[in-house]
N, C-alpha and C positions, 0 to 999 in steps of 0.2 A: 566561544562560538565564532570568534574572528580570526583564530589561528588554525592552521592545518592540523588535522587529527591523524596521528600515526596509526590509529586502529590497532595498537599493540596488544590490546586485551582481546582481540579477535584472532581466530585461527583461520588463515586463508587456505582454501582447498580448491583445486581444479577438479571440477565435476563434469564428466562427460555423460550426456543423456541424449538419446536420439541422434547420436553421431555429432553432437555439438558440445563443445567444451566452454565452460564459463567459470570464472573465479567466484567463489561463494565464501563470504566471511561468516564463520560460526563462532558462537560464544555459548558456553554451557550455562545452564541455569544456576550452577553452584549449589544446588540443593543437596542436603545430606542424604536424601533418598535417591540420588542419581540424577540423570538428565531429566528435565521436565519435558512435557509435550512440545512439539515443534511449532514455531510461528515463523512464517516467511515474511520478511520485511522488504518490500520493494521500494526502491528509491524514487524520489521525485527528480525533476530537472534541477540543476544540470549534472547530477551524480550523487554519490554517497558523500554528502557534506557532513561537517561536524554536527549539524542539527539532526540529520537523519541518523547518524551514529548514536547521538544522545537518545533518540527515541528507541533505537534498538536496545540500548543498555537498560532503559526503563522496562522494556519487555523482558529482558534477561532477569532483572532484579525482581520481577513479579513471579519468577519461577519457571520460565520457559527457556527452551533451547532455540536460539535465534539462527536462522539461515538468511543471510542478506546477500543476494546475488548482485554482482557488478554488471549492470546492463548498459551503461553509457557513462562518459565522463571519466575524470581522474579520481580515484578513490581517496577520500579523506581530505581533499583540498577545499579551500575557500576560493571558488572560481572567480576570476575577474568577470566583468560584464562582457567583455569581448570573447573570452574563452567559453563562457556559458552560452552565449549566442551561437557560437560555432558548434557546440555540442548539440544544441537544440536543432539547428539546421541539418546536421548530419543524421540525427535520429529521424527527422521527418521524411527523409528519402531512403532510410534503411529498410530493406525488404522485411526485416524482422518485425517492424512496427508499421501498423496501418493508421497513419495519423489523420486520415481524411475519410469522409463519409462514404458509405456504399461498398465497403470492402470487407466487412465482417471482422471477426476477432483477429488480433495481431498474431502472426505465426509464433512469436516468442512465447505465447501462452501455452503452446504445446509443451515446450521445454519446462516451463514453470509448473505445469501439471505433473510432469514426470519428477520434478524436484520435490513436489509435495508428497508424491507416492514414496520416494526414497526417504524423505525426512520422517514420514510416518513409520516406515520399516525400521529406521535407525533409532527412533526415540520412543516408539510405542504410544500408549494412551489411546483414547477413543478416536482421535483424528488430529488434524492440523489446522492451525489458524493462518490467515493471510491478510496482509494489509497492503493496498496499493495507494499511491499518492500521485496526484497531478497526472503526468504522462502515463503512469502505470495504474492510475486509480481504478479503472474498470477491469484491470487484469485479475484482481482478486475475485471478481464475480465470474469471469470466464473460467477461472480455476475450479469452480464448483462442478465443472464437468468431470473432475477427478473425485471419486467418492470419498477419498481421505479428507478432503477439505470440508470442515464443519463450521468454521467461524470466519466468514469473509467480512472485511471492513473496506469500504470504498470511500476514500478521502479525496475530496475535490477533484473528481475525475475530469480530465481536460480533453479527452478524445471522444469523438472526432473533432478536430480543430475547426472545421468549416460548417458544423451543424450543431447549434446550441441545444437542440432537442434530440440529438443522436445519442445512442447508448454504446456504440462500438461493438455490439453483438448482433447477430442476425436473429430473426424471429424464431427459428427452430431451436437455437441455443437457449434463448430466453424461456421458451416453453419447457425445455428439459430442466432448466434450473428452477423454474417455478414449481414443477412437479416434485422435484427433490425437496424444496422448501416445505411443501405441504406434506409429503409422505413421511419425512423425517423430523417434522416439527422444528425446522431451522429458521433462522432469520438472517438478514443482511443489515449491517449497520452502515450508515452513510453520513458524511459530514461535509459542510461547505459554509463559507461566509455569505451573508446575504447579498453583498454587492460584488461578489467575485465575477470578473469579466470573462474568466476562462472556464468556469463551471457555473452556468446560470440555472435559474429555477426551472427552465424548460427541461433540462436534462434529468433532474430529480423527478419531475412530473412524468417523464417518459418511463423511467425505471419503476415508479410507483404504479403506473398503468399496466406495465408488463408483469410485475411481480406481486401486485396487490399489497395487502397489509403486512406481509412479511418483509417488505422493504421499509426499514425504520430510518427516517432521516432526521438529522439535527442541523438546523440552520442558525449559525451564530451571528450576532450583530457585528457590523464592521468595527464598531468601537472597541471590540474585544481583541483586536489584532495588534500585535507588536509592530511598531512603526520603524524600529531601528534594525534594519535588515542589511544583508550582505550586498555587495555591488551589483550582482546579477539581478537581484530582486528590486533594488532601488531603481534600476534603469528600465527593466522589462516587465516586472510584475508590479504594476502600479496600483492594484486593488488588493484588499485582503484576500489571501488565497490558501496558504499552507497552514492548516489547522493545528497540527501537532508537531510542526518543525519550525520553519523560519518565522512564522507569525504567532507562535505560541508565546505567551507570557508566563514565565515560570514563577508564579506567585500565588499564594493561597487565595482562594476566592475568585480566581480568574476563570471565565468560561472555557478558555482553551485548555487549562489544566484539568477542569472538570471533564472535558471531552476525552483527554488522555486517560483519566481514571476510569471513565465509562468503558473505553475500549479495552483496557486491561481487565476490568471486571467481566466484560463480555467473553474474552478469551478464557478466563477462569471458569465461567459458568458452563462453557461448551467443552472445554478440554481437560479440566481438572475435576470439577464437581461431578460432571457426567460420568467420569471414570469410577467414581466411588459409589454410584448408585447401583 
């Protein structure tokens, strides 16, 4: 996790949707039964790091076809603290992302919803899973405005940066999503560390108020976080934050590993078992 990842076991594709092109890294499930249902893995800051790629491979190995879009940063690298800070600053002013309160969903979520629709058409199954982390955390929830998305995971959502109780979605969007959750018997899984300064308890409380009991949150103790992190995290992410990537401890019995396993089981329950019913 300290060396750059060449991502050589992923297939890069330039995908154009809504007149916008982005590179997406795909990896087949490797199942003898063909491609598994699609899961869209959205990177945290400062880009598709080796930790993010490792999580995507865990999703692949669980039987899913991974679509991992490149949204910011240099793909596969272990960013220096300076490079990571520059990526973060650029994203904060990028029109695709609405990093601050009062602006509604980020425009990039329209592209991501189109990607989910495409992935469902390509992979089949009952629908698509999606996980957002950190800067992209609440994107997985916004993507539920696309009917193909059945299994959203919101991990340490950090936007809006200037409102700890903000959701990054407007009231109308949340109402539509809540109605979908109820009508289709769906749930949202959400994860954060207790002392996370970028995703505080107020944000999860706001999501719970907007979505009710179908917003299922998991709050991990700070003691469960890996402390041996990459340079960007050491300098700028000084509290436990990245549940299934940089702060995950890959050892049996660890709460972060249990969170990973719960997420994979959630994808299976919605995207695999549902298809056989």
